N, C-alpha and C positions, 0 to 999 in steps of 0.2 A: 504493500500500500504506500510505499515511500513516494511514488509518483502522483499520489492523490491530489496534491496541491496544484500540480501543473497539468493535470488532465482536464477534461471538459468539466468544469466545476459548476455545480447546480446554482450557485449564488453569484455567478460571474457577471450578472447584468447590473451590478452596482445597486442591488436592492436595498442596501443599507447606506447608500450615499446620503450625506447630510446628517448622519447620526454619528455621535462620538461615544466610544466605548472605553471604559477603564478596566484593564485586565491586571489583576494582582498576581504576584508570583509568576511573572511572565518570562523570566530568564531561562527557563528550561522546562522540559516535560510537557504536560498537558497545558500549562499556562502559555508556554511558547507557541504550541500548536494552535491554541485558541486564538491568540493574537494574529497569527498568520492567516487563519481562516476568516476572521472578522475583517481584516484588511482586504482580503481577496474579495469579500462581499461588498466592499466599497466604504466601509466605516473608517473614520479617523480613529486611531487607537492610541490611547495613553497606556504605555507599558510600564509597569512598576515592579521593582524587586530591590534587593539590597545591592546587587552587583551591577554597577553602572557600566562596566566593561562589557558584560554579557548583553545588557540591554542595547548598547550601541551597536553591537554586532547584529542583534536581531532586527534593529530598525533598518539596517541595510538590506535585509532579506525580504522585507515586507512590501506588498503591493502598494503603490502610491508613495507620496513623499511628504505628507503633512502630519506624520505621526510624532508623538511626544514621548520622551524618555523621562521617567520620574524615579529617582532613587529613593527608596522608602523601606524602613524597617517596620514591619507590621506589628512587632512586639512593643514598639514605642508608641503608645496610643496618643500621647500628646503630639508627637510628630505627625502621626496619621491625621489627626484632627486639623492641625495647622496647615499641612500641605494640601489636603483635599479641599479645605475651605478656601485656600488661596486659588486653587484650580477653578472652582466654580464661580469665582469672581470674574474670571477671564472668559469663560465659555461654559455652555451647558454640557452636561453629561447625560446621555440617554440610556446607556447600557453599563451595567456593573457585573463583572465576573469576580466573585470572591473565591480565592484560591491561594493555598500556601502549603508548604511542605509539612508532612505529617510527623508525629513523634516516633522515636525508636520503638521497635517491637519488644515483646517480652510479656510474661504473665502480669496481670493487673496488680496483684499484691506485691510485686517487686518494685512498684513505683511508690515514691513518697508523695505526700501532698504537694510539696514544693515543685515536683516535676510536672504537675498539672498546669502550673501558672503560665509558662512560656507558650505551649501549644494552644491553650485557651485564649491567650491574648492575641496571637497572630491569626487565629481563626474566628472564633465567636465574637470576641471583643472588638477586633478590627472591623469585621463585617458589620456589626451593629453600629459602630461609630460612623463608618462610611455611608451606610444606608440612611441613617438619620440626617446626614448632611445632604445626600443626593435626592431623596424622595421629594422634597419641596420643589427642586429644580425639575424633576421629571413631571410632577403635577403641572407646573407652569408650561412645560413643553408639550404636555398631553401625550407623553410617550415615555414608558419606562420598562426596562427588562433587567431583572436581577437573576443571575444564575450562580449557584453555589456548587463548587466542585467538592464532593464529599466522598462517600464510599459505599459499596454494597453492604458494608457492615451495619448500615442503618437498619437493614432488614434482617440480615443474618450475620451476627457477630462472628468474626474470624479469630480462630485460635491464635494465641501468642501475640496479639496486638491489642491488649486490653485497654490501654490508655487511648489509643486511636479509636477503638470501638465506642468508648464513652464520649469522646469529643464529637465524633460524627453523629451520634445519636442526638446530642445537644443541638448541633447545627440543624439537623432535620426537623426537630421540634420547633426550633426558633423560626425556621422558614415557613413551616406549616401554619404557625400562629400568625405570622405576618401576612400570609396569603388571605387571611380573613379580615385583615385590617387595612391593607393598602388601598389607595385610590384605584378605581376601576381601570384607569389607563396604565397601571403598573402591574406587571406580573412578576412573580418570584417562583423559581423552580430549582430543583437540584439535579445534578448529574451524578450518577453513582458509577465511577469507573471500576472495571474489573482489573485483571492482571494486565497491566499496560507496560509497554516497552520504554521504561524511563529509568533514569538513575535512581530514583526513589525506590523502585522495585528491587533493584540490585542491592541497595543499601539495606532494605528491609529483610531480604533473604540472608544477608550477612549477619544482621542483628539477631534474627531468629535462630540461625545456625549456632551462634556463640552461646545462646541461652538454652538451647534444647539438645545440643550434641549432634544433631543431624548435620551432614555436609550441606553446602550451598546447593550442590547438584540434587541432593535428596529433597531439600525444601522446594526447589523449582519443579522437580518431577511430580511431587504431590500436588502442586498447583496446577500443572498442565493436565494431570489426570482428571481434574475436576471441571475442565473447560471443554464443552462440546466442540468448539471450533478448533481445538488443539493447537492453538498458537497464541502468542501475545498480541494484544491489541495495539495498533499503531496510534500514537497520540493524535494524529490528524483525524482519525475516525472519531475520536472523542470531541475534538475541536469542531468537527462538522455538526455533531449533535448539539453542542452549545450554540453554534451559529443559528441553527434551525429554531431554537427556543427564543432567539433574539429578533426574529423576523416580524414584520408587521402582521403577517398572516397567522402568527402563533399567539395572538392576543387572548384566545379562549383557553389556553393551556396555563393553568395556575395552580400552584401548590402541589405539583407532582414530583416524584423522584424517579427519574428515567435512568435505567441501568444500561450501561454500555460495557457489558461483561462477557460477551461471547457465549451467553447462555449458562454461565456458571451457577447462578442462583437457582435453587429448587422451588422457591416460593412463587406463587402466581402474582 
């Protein structure tokens, strides 16, 4: 699927032209793929992450030339509030993609309370802070799309990533609650990625290996045995699903959790 971006792309008619998207955690993985897809669909994209170097590289790959690089540490909520507030003084933002790296793997009881703080800040706290700032702008523009990149563990907790399971569940409940409160012109939905070909997945396999005694190959083999398509998902496939939820024609889709997991989950 690596040629997906350059193939006949279903959103290549600039269907999001005139819209501005803010993509968090855009320097790698699903965040990067989502930024590429939204740009290909015609949106102006504000890409944010901690690594300005990686963001600059990404900006050179993106379709169009009006994109913005924003260096941002999502765990620093004061910085998040200040920089996003400054952004919306200059221009409206119509699309928000909440995304950030997940916590290390391991049994839940191996985590101390202090280890919950960083992941919750960069996911739930940052998402809530940005959403509170952007929703009045989206209401004024009469267009808003919020998409949260979380995990299939919202529905089916995954062994040996207890802290991540807890965090993703909180994000899912937060989004569903907001779906009942937001202005009718604003949608909020979740993407639940499965086993996706990213650095995060490799890191997670290593973390689980060190804590369970299984080799990395054994961890990965167990994963693939549970996926009907028998391969890792290309991040661009996930980015395409995010883009679909951001389209004008997706305004009736609200409060859902859409799995992009290759059929791994057994629940309906």
